[in-house]
C-alpha positions, 0 to 999 in steps of 0.5 A: 194730568194736572201740573203741581204748582210750586217754585218751578212754575215760574220757570221759562224754557230759556232760563239759565240752567243754574236757575232751574237747579236752584228752584228745583232744590228749593222746591224739594226742600220746601216739600220735605219741610212741609211734610216734616212739619205736618208729621211732627204736629200730628204725631208729637204735637211739636213744631219744627222750630221746637224740634230743631232746638231740642236736636241741637241741645241733644247733639251738643249736650248743652249750649249757651243762648247765643250759640243756639241763636247762631246754629238755628239762625234765629234771633235771641228772642226766638230762642228765649221764647221757645226755651221758656215753653220747653222749660215749663214742660220739663224738656230742659233746664237753664244753668249758669255759665262759669266766669260769665254771669250774663250767659245762660246754658240750656241743657236737656233734662234726663226726661227730656233727653229720653222723650226726644230720643223716641221723636228723633228715631221717628223723624229719621224714619220719615226722612228716609222715607221721603228720600226713598225715590233715590237709591243709596248710591244716588243719595251719596252722589247728591250729598257729594254734589251738594257738599261741593256746592256748599263749599263754593257758596262759602268761598269769597267770590272771584275778583272780590275787591279787598276793602281798603284800610281806613285812613287815619284821622290823626294828622301826621307829624308836620301836617296841618291840624284840620281843626284849625281849618274848620271854623268854630261855631258859637256855643249857641249854635252848637247846643241842641235845639229844644223841642227837637223830635228825637230820631225814631229807632230803626224797626226791629226785623224779626226772624221767623224760626 
């Protein structure tokens, strides 16, 4: 019998049990996600990022661009690209936000909401089938355990050092003015050098949706 190669393949017998749990969760999540991506593409010609964006809009009945970025944990550029495609296909519309001219709210069109409803029902059936190896009680137990883990992960680590407050740069009354202790450079030395190469901008890190 051939052993499947996945994230757990790297494990050693003496690895800490927490590492084994983590890699098993990661493996299960990866397998489920890969299967969902395949089914969405096959049955709806849809990608998982597109489905996730539509699902967020359906649940919230419209969201601003920055709110979508936070919920999907992707960059604003990713959301803009997906929104452009979905708007061209009639799934959503852009609406101005009152009292904020710079913001835009995305909202599903009536036709988009109706189309997504059928997709969401099929997606739910897929998830139920993929987790069918667990009974309903086992799913409840797993859900509760993962909730406990999630709460622990969001809590600050024990013994975390508090950030010391910044010392004020303004001299207190009676203290020596630090500017008087620092020699003043001549104007020629303070002027920027002509022909100096500008600093290169930091590379933009793209986030995969």
